[in-house]
MARDOVO-591644 format. One record per residue: residue in three letters; x, y, z of N, C-alpha, C in turn. Coordinates in steps of 0.2 Angstrom, whole numbers, plus 5000, padded with zeros to 4 digits. Layout:
% MARDOVO-591644
ALAXYZXYZXYZ
...
% end
This chain:
% MARDOVO-591644
MET488150084940488650124941488650184933
PRO488350234930488250244925489250274922
ALA488950264915489650274912489450354909
PRO489950404911489850474909490150474899
ASN489950524897490150524889490850554891
PRO491150534885492050584889492050654887
PRO492350684889492450754886492550774880
ALA492550824876492750824869493450824869
ASP493750844874494450854872494850774875
ALA494450714875494750664879495150634873
ALA495050644865495550624862496250654862
GLU496250704863496950734864497350704868
PRO497350684874497750654879497950584875
THR497350554873497550504869498050504864
ALA497750534859498350554853499050554857
ALA499150624861499750634863500050564865
PHE499750524869500150464871500150424866
ALA499750414863499850364857500650384852
ALA500750444853501350474849502050444851
LEU501850424859502450384862502550324860
LEU502050294856502150224854502550214848
THR502450264844502850274838503550264838
ASP504050244834504750234834504950294836
GLU504750354835505150424837504950424844
GLY504550404845504150414852504750364859
ARG504650294855505150254860505850264859
ARG506150304853506750334854506850384860
LEU506450434859506650494865506350464870
LEU506050414873505950404880506650374881
ALA506950324876507450294878508050334880
ASP507950404877508550434878508450484885
LEU507850464887507650514893507650474899
ARG507950404899507750354903508050394911
ASP508650424908509250454915509050524915
HIS508550544913508550614913508550664920
ASP508950714921508850734926508250804925
PRO507850794931507250834931507450914932
ALA508150914936508150974937508451014932
GLN508650974925509051004919508251014913
GLU507650994914507150984911507251044907
LEU507251104907507051154902507551164898
ALA508251164899508851134895508651074889
THR508451034893508350964891507750994886
ALA507151004886506651004882506451074875
THR507351124878507351164873507751134867
ARG508351084869508751034864508350994862
LEU507850964864507450924859507050944858
ARG506651004858506151044853506551054845
ARG507351064845507551084840507451004834
GLU507350954838507450894833506750854833
HIS506050884839505550834839504950894840
PRO504450864837503850904840503850914846
ALA503650994847503451014853503050954858
GLU502650964855502050914859502350834860
LEU502550814855502850744858503450774864
VAL503950804864504450804867504050834874
SER503550874874503250884882502850804887
ALA502550754879502250704881502750664886
ALA503350664880504050614883504350644889
LEU504550704889504750714896504050704903
GLY503350704901503050694906503050624907
GLN503050594904503250504905503850504907
ALA504350524905505050494911505050514917
ARG504550564919504650594926504250544930
LEU503550514926503050474929503350404930
ARG503950384926504250314925504750314931
GLN505150384933505650384939505150384944
ARG504550394946504050394952503850334952
ALA503850294946503450234947504050174948
VAL504550174950505150124950505050114958
ALA504850154963504750134969504250074968
LYS503750084965503150034963503349964960
PHE503549954955503749934949504449914948
GLY504849944952505649914951505849944944
THR506549954942506849994938506649934931
GLU506749884931506749834925505849854922
ASP505349854927504749854923504549944923
ALA504749964926504550034927504750084922
PHE505450064918505650094912505250074905
ARG505050014907504649994900504149994898
MET503650034906502950024906502750104904
PHE502050104904501950184904501650194909
PHE501250264909501050294916500550344915
THR499850344920499550424921499750454928
PRO499750504928499750534935499550484940
ASN498750464941498450434943498650374943
GLY498850344938499050274937499550264943
VAL500050314941500550304948500350304955
GLU499950354955499850354962499350304966
GLN498850274963498450234963498650154963
SER499050144958499150074954499550024962
THR499349974961499549914967500349914966
ARG500549904971501349894972501549844969
LYS502049824963502249774962502149684967
SER502549704973502449664977501849624978
VAL501449684981500749684984500349644977
ALA500249654971499949634965500449554965
GLU500949544965501249484965500949414970
TYR500849454976500749414982499949394980
ARG499649444979498849434978498749374971
ALA499149364967499049344961499249274962
ARG499649264969499949184970499349184974
ARG499149194978498549164982497749154977
PHE497849204972497149174966497449124961
ALA498249104961498349044956498448984960
ALA498248994967498348934971497648914973
LEU497048954971496348924973496148904966
GLY496848904961496548854955496248914950
VAL496148984951495949014946496349034939
ARG495949014933496249034927495949084925
ARG495449124926495149174923494949234927
VAL495049294925494949344930494649404925
ALA494149434928493949504927494249544932
ASP494649594930494749644934494649714931
LEU494149724935493649774935493949854938
CYS494049904935494249964936495149954936
CYS495349924932496049894929496549954931
GLY496350014930496850084930497450044925
ILE498050054925498450044922498649984920
GLY498549934925498549864923499149844928
GLY499049854934499749844938499549774941
ASP498949774943498749704946498549644939
ALA498249664934498449634927498749594927
ILE499449624926500049604925500349544927
ALA500249554935500549514940500149444938
LEU499349454937498949394936499149364929
ALA499449404926499649374919500249314918
ARG500649354923501249334924501149254928
ALA500749254932500449194937500149144931
GLY500149164925499849104920499049114920
ILE498649154923498049194924497849224918
PHE497349224913496949264907496549304911
VAL496849374908496249424913495849474905
LEU495349494908495049544906494949604910
ALA495349664908495449704909495049774909
VAL494749794913494149844910494349904914
ASP494149964911494250034913493850074909
ARG493450124913493150174907493250224904
ASP493950234905494250284903494750274898
PRO494550304893495050284886495850294886
LEU496050334890496850354890497050284895
THR496750284899497050234905497150164901
CYS496550144897496350084895497050084889
ALA497150144885497750134880498350124883
VAL498450154891499050144894499150074895
ALA498550044900498549964901498749924895
ARG498449944890498449904884499249904881
ALA499449954882500349964880500649934884
ASN500549934891500849894896500949834895
ALA500349784894500249724891500849704885
GLU500749744880501149744876501949744877
ALA502149794882502849824882503149764885
LEU502749694890502749664894502849594891
GLY502549594885502449514882502049494886
LEU501549524886500849494889500149504886
GLY500249524880499549534876499149484876
ASP499449414874499049364874498549344879
LEU498949374886498449354893498249424895
ILE497949464893497549514894497349554887
GLU496749554890496149584884495949654888
VAL496049704885495949764887495349814886
ARG494649814888493949844886493949904889
CYS493749944885493550014887492750024888
ALA492550004895491850014896491550014902
ASP491050044905490750034911490649974914
VAL491149954920491249894922490449854925
ALA490149904926489249904928488949844922
GLU489249864916488849834909489349764907
VAL489749744910490249694908489749624910
ASP489849574906489649514909490249474912
THR490249464917490949404919490549354920
SER490149314919489749244920490549184917
SER490649224911491249164910491849164912
TYR491949204918492749214923492649204928
ASP493049154931493049124937493049164944
THR493349214942493649264948493349334946
VAL493149374950493049444951493649484955
PHE493949534952494449584956494249644955
VAL494049674960493649734958494249774963
ASP494449854959494849904962494849974962
PRO494049984966493850044965494150104966
ALA494150174964494550224964494050264971
ARG494850274974494650294981494950374980
ARG494950394976495150484975494650494972
GLY494450584974494150604971494350694970
GLY494050734968494250794966494650824973
ARG494550794979494650824986495150794990
GLY495350734986495850684989495350624990
ARG495650584995495450534997494850515001
ILE494450474998493850465000493750425004
PHE493450435010493350375016492950335016
ASP492350365015491650315015491550265010
PRO491650215011491750165005491150155001
GLU490550185002490050214998490150264993
ALA490750304994490750354989491550324983
TYR491450254985492150214979491750244974
SER492050224968492050234962492150174958
PRO491750104959491150124959490950104968
PRO490350104970490350094978490550024979
LEU490750014987490949944990490149904989
SER489549934990489049894991488749854982
TRP489149894977489149884970489649824969
ALA490349844973490849764973490649714974
VAL490249734980490249674985489649624981
GLY489149664978488649624973489049594965
ALA489549634964489849594958490249534962
ALA490649544967490849474969490449424972
ARG489749434971489349384974489249334968
THR489349364962489049314956489749264955
ALA490249264958490749234954490949184961
PRO491249114958491549074963492149084968
HIS492449144965493049184970493049254967
ALA493249304974493149364973493749404977
ALA493949454975494449514979494349594977
LEU494149614983493949684982494549714986
LYS494949764983495449814984495049864989
ILE495049884996494949944998495449985002
ALA495150025004495650055008495850025017
PRO496450025019496649985025496250035030
GLY495850105030495750105036494850085035
VAL494750035032494050015031493750015039
PRO492950035041492850025045492449945047
HIS492849895052492749825051491749825051
GLU491249865053490849855051490649855044
ALA491049875039490849885034491149815031
VAL491149765033491549695031490949665031
PRO490749615023490249595023490449515027
ALA489849485030490049415035490149365031
GLU490249365025490349305020491049315019
ALA491349365019492049395016492549365021
GLU493149385018493749355021494149435022
ALA494249455027494649535028495449525029
GLU495749535024496749535025496849605022
TRP497349625028497549705028498349675025
ILE498649715022499349695020499649755019
SER500449735023500849785024501449755020
ASP501949825017502549785013503049825015
GLY503849785018504049845023503849875030
GLY503249875031503249905038502649945037
ASP502549955030501850005029501349985025
VAL500849975031499949965028499849995019
LYS499849965015499649975009498949975005
GLU498549915010497949905006497549855012
ALA496949855011496549805013496249735008
VAL496049685008495849645001495049615006
LEU494549635003494049565005494049525000
TRP494249445003494149384999493349364999
PHE493249344993492549284994492649214990
GLY492349154994492449104991493149074995
THR493249095001493949075005493849065012
ALA493949105015493749085025493349135027
PRO492549145026492049175029492049205035
GLY492249255036492249295044492849295047
ALA493549265042494149285045494549335043
TYR494949355050495249415049495949405048
ARG496449425044497149415042497649465041
ALA498149475043498549515042499149475039
THR499349505033499949485028500549535029
LEU501149515030501649555030502149525025
LEU502349555019502949575015503349585017
PRO504049595012503949535009503949475010
GLY504149455017504049375018503549335018
GLY502649355017502449335017502149295023
HIS502349325028501749305034501249325035
SER500849275036500149295039499949265045
LEU499749325050499349325056498649315056
VAL498249245058497549255057497149245063
GLY496649285065496149315070495849235072
ARG495749215079495549175081494949205089
GLY494849275088494249285091494549305097
LEU495049295098495349305107495149365110
PRO494949365116494849435119495449475121
ASP495349555120495849585123496249565127
PRO497149575124497649575132497449595139
ALA497649565144497549595150498149665149
VAL497949715156498449755153499049745160
ARG499749745159500149735163500649775165
PRO501149775170501749835170502249825165
VAL502449865162503049865157503549805161
GLY503649775156504149725155504949725152
ARG505349695152505949705149505949715142
TYR505449705139505449705131504749725130
LEU504649775124504049815122504049795114
TYR503349785112503549755105502949805101
GLU503049835096502849895093502349845086
PRO501649815085501449785081501649795074
ASP501549775069501649795061500749825062
GLY500649885056500049915055499749875053
ALA499749825051499249765047499049735052
VAL499549715058499049685064498649725068
ILE498849795068498449845073497749855069
ARG497849865060497049865058496749805057
ALA497049745056496649705056496349665063
HIS496449725069496349695075496449635078
LEU497349615078497349565080497949575085
VAL497949605087498549625093498449565098
ALA497849555100497849485105498149425102
GLU497849415097498449355094499049365094
PHE499449405093500149435093500249435100
ALA499849465104500249465112500149395113
GLU499649345112499749295114500449235112
GLU500549275105500949235102501749265106
VAL501849305109502549325113502449315120
GLY501749295123501649285130501749375132
GLY501449415129501349485133500649525134
GLY500749565137500149605139500349665134
LEU499649705137499649765138499949835141
ILE500249885138500449925144499849995145
ASP499249985141498650025144498249985138
GLU497549995141497249965137496950005131
THR497150055129497050095123497450105119
ILE498150055120498950065118499050005114
ALA499049995107499349945104500049935104
TYR500249935111500949915112500949855117
VAL501249805115501349735119501949735124
THR501849705129502549705133502649635136
SER503249615137503449555139504149555143
ASP504149505148504849495150505449455146
ASP505049415139505449365136505549405129
LEU506149395125506249405117506049355115
VAL505549365110505249305104505349325099
GLU505749295094505849305087505049325083
THR504949365082504249365078504449425070
PRO503949405065503949455060503449495061
TYR503149505067502249535065502549605070
ALA503049605073503249695077503949675078
ALA504049755080504649765081504849775087
ALA505549745091505449725098506149795101
TYR505949815107506449875108506449825115
GLU507349845117507249815124507349875130
ILE506949885135506849945139507149945144
THR507550015146508050015151507650085155
ASP507350105153507050155159506250165156
VAL505750155162504950205162505050235166
LEU504750315162504950375167504250405167
PRO503850435170503350485170503650545165
PHE503250575159503550615156503750685159
HIS504450715156504750755160505150785156
LEU505250835153505650855148506350865151
LYS506250885155507050935160507550865161
LYS506950815166507250765167507550715160
LEU507150705155507450685149508050695146
LYS508050785146508850825146509450795148
ALA509150795155509650775160509950715158
LEU509550665159509650595157510050585151
LEU509850615146510350605138510850625140
ARG510850695142511550725142512050695147
GLU511750645153512250625158512350545153
ARG511950505148512350465146512550465138
LYS512850545138513250555131512650535125
VAL512050555125511650525119511550575115
GLY511950565109511850625102511550605097
VAL511150545096510650525092509950505094
VAL509450505094508850475096508350475092
THR508050415091507450385088506850405090
VAL506250445090505850455093505150415090
LYS504750395094504250365091503650375095
LYS502950385093502550405098501850355097
ARG501550335102500950305101500450325107
GLY499750375107499350405111499750445116
SER500050485114500550565115500350605112
ALA500250665115500250735112500750755110
VAL501250735112502050775110502250745104
GLU502450805098502850785092503450765092
PRO503550705088504250685090504750745088
GLU504650775080505050825081505350885085
GLU504750905086504850955091505150935098
LEU505050895101505350865106506350855104
ARG506350825098507050815095507450885095
LYS507150935095507450995093507551025101
LYS507051005105507051045113507751005115
LEU507850945113508450905117508950925118
LYS509150965113509950985110510350945111
LEU510350895109510850815112511550825107
GLU511950805113512650805110513050745112
GLY513350705111513550635112513750585106
LYS513950545108514050485102513650415105
ASN513150405109512850355111512050375107
SER511650325108510950335104510550295108
CYS509850305108509450285112508850295108
THR508250245110507750265106507250265112
ILE506650335110506150355115505450345111
LEU505150325116504350285115503850335121
LEU503450375116503250425121502550395120
THR502050365125501550365125501150345132
ARG500750325133500250305140500550255144
VAL500550235151500650195153499950165159
ALA499550105159499050125163498750215163
GLY498650225158498350295159498650355159
ALA499450355161499850405162500350405157
PRO500450495154500950485150501450485152
THR501850435149502550395151503150405144
MET503750395145504250405141504650345143
LEU504750305137504950225139505650235134
LEU506350235137506750235134507250155133
GLY507450155126507750085126508250085119
HIS508350015117508550035110508449955107
PRO508249955101507949885095508249825100
ALA507949795101508149725104508349665097
ARG508849635098509049585095508949525097
VAL508649465093508649405096509349365097
% end
């Protein structure tokens, strides 16, 4: 991967960031911790009477980024750390980074080369797990931010930040390589793994040089792109699929779905697709990580269920089984999709609040909700889907074990 020469004005954003690390910059950031973005113009006008305009602009931008970062890093860390716009967008969520660091620690890893480290989210989690990290990125500003974050969190002795082309870094003295390629470009998300920066093929080559390795990739990666010697893991947090990881030196050929915050993992066993059966009393909606990992069959076996349609990842069963891998609904009605009949039924049952979910249906939930014109004190869940190929609406409510 060639290392481009930095643009002529690359020093300008780095200098503006360096100003935030001065005593004056830190005091200004502390004052802006709870600032209201809606009052930014008035705040900027007031602060520019006491501070240089460039410093005020940089501090306000950093204050906005810190507020956005709370969702990923939590309040305590977010307001001590520093960010770039891309860093907030692309960095690993704290809970996911901590989970991965625990896996590394359990493997006995002591030294990690973190290639494409970004602002250092993964490096921080690894260092907190007692692992020494070489954090490498080729962007000078990103490296400055990663270095500042290591110092701000008291991890400077465990994180060495190096501004370099990752392809030119010697990782032979490290027992693990972690690569987080850039998956966004000028036109947004990149879906072709070979268009990552660096490409997935390069990352796989780097992984093969170390006893252990992990490559962070997009959760939509085709299964055909997974190397035979890798373990592929899809991770969700709070029900949202966050990423996929290719592990080397662990369980070659294995597929895994891991759900956070509980840390539950479902591992593939190569089961055939479940049989299609009539809708039973309960319907299970598997977590997105289970679906992405192609482990619906393993999940269906766990709850003794089958599919409602061979192309739909809804599992049905006559029994309610407690499971972390899916949301369960008790089904009261199985009806062909018909808007007028649905409106009449909800009116009869005095339903005023509905949760509309869809899988395999062309109907948009928000449009349907508008057309229902609900009134009443009761609630209902409507699942728009296909049953044995036919458009169907399932009515019910969340099941409780």
